[in-house]
N, C-alpha and C positions, 0 to 999 in steps of 0.2 A: 645328236650332238655334232657340233662344227667346230672344228680346229681352224685358226686363221693365222697365217704368217706373212708379216709385212716385210718388203723389201724396197731398195730404191732411194733410200735416204743419203744424205751426205752433206758437204760443204760446198755452197755455191755463193757467187758474188751477187749483190743487189741488181735486179734486173734481169737475172738468169733464170732457168728452167729445171725443174725435175719432174720426173714421173715415178710415183709411187705405185706399187703393186701390192696386192693382198691376195695370197693364194688360199683357198678353202679347201679344206677335205671334209668328207663326210657326204651324207646323202641330201639331196633335194636343194642344191645351192640356189636353184630359181625360185624357190618358195620364199627366200629370205629377202626383206630389204637389207641393203648394205649402207654403211656410212663410215665417214671419216671424222675423227675428232682429234684435237691437239691439246697438248698440256705444256706450257712454259714454266720453268722452274718458279716456285712461290705463287702460281696461278691455278684457277681451277681448270678442270678439263672443260674444253669448249667445243661446241658443234662446228664443223666445217662444211660437210656436204653429206647428201643422202641421196639414194637411187632406188626406185621400187624394184620389185623381184624380175619384172620383165624389161626393166630398163627404160620404160615409157615415161616415168616422172622422176624429176631431179628437184632438189632443193639446195639452196646455198646460204650460208651466212653472208650478211651484208659486207662484212671485211673481205670476202674472197670473191664475191660476185663479179664476173667479167675477166678475172684473172685465172680461176680454177676451174676445171671440168672433171666431173666424176663419170665414170662410164664402167661397163661391165661386160663379160664375155662368158655367158653361161655354158659354153661348150668347155671352156678352159677353166671354168670355176674361179674365176679371177675378177676382182674389181680393181679400177684404176683411179689414181688422182693425178691429173695433169696440172702441174702449177707453174705458171708463167707469170713474168713480171714480179719476181719475188722481192720481198722486203725484209728488212731485218727483223720487223715484227712478226714475221711468219716463223721465226726460229722457235722450235718446239719439238717435243716428242710426238709423232703422229701415230694414231691408233686407229685401225679398221674395227669394224663392230658389225654383227648381223642380228637381226630382230624380225618381228612379225610384221611390222609396219614403218614406213618413213616417219622418222620422228627426230626433233632436234634436241631431245633431252637424253642424256646417256642412260637414264633409268628405263629407257624404252628398249634396250638392246641387251640381248641375252648372252651373246659370245663376244669375246674380245681377243684380239691379237696382243703381242708383246710389245709391239711399238717399234718405229724406226726414227732416228733423230735426223731432223733437218736443220741445218745451221746456215743462215744467211748473213753474209759479211757486208759491211757497209763500205 
């Protein structure tokens, strides 16, 4: 069992930056691939980025590639999402997730956090 708690969301102007954190409790954090998804009002949850258990492999949605960076600290049991050059269309609730493999589909993840809101003003 893994419990995930996100933090770091907030209100930022377009072009600004935020760093989201997701703290995990439970055993064997490094076994799990971790991911970030987001969901805007009235839209489906969409993949943002994922990172392998050891941190050696990362994958990004095309919409965030070059602007967002996913990373993890397996000592602190935390995964991060550094978001730069934010756009109003990045506004959404951001969720972290844990699963056995890096996947871009939310069905591939077993554990989810409660979400943190990111709002980007124009």
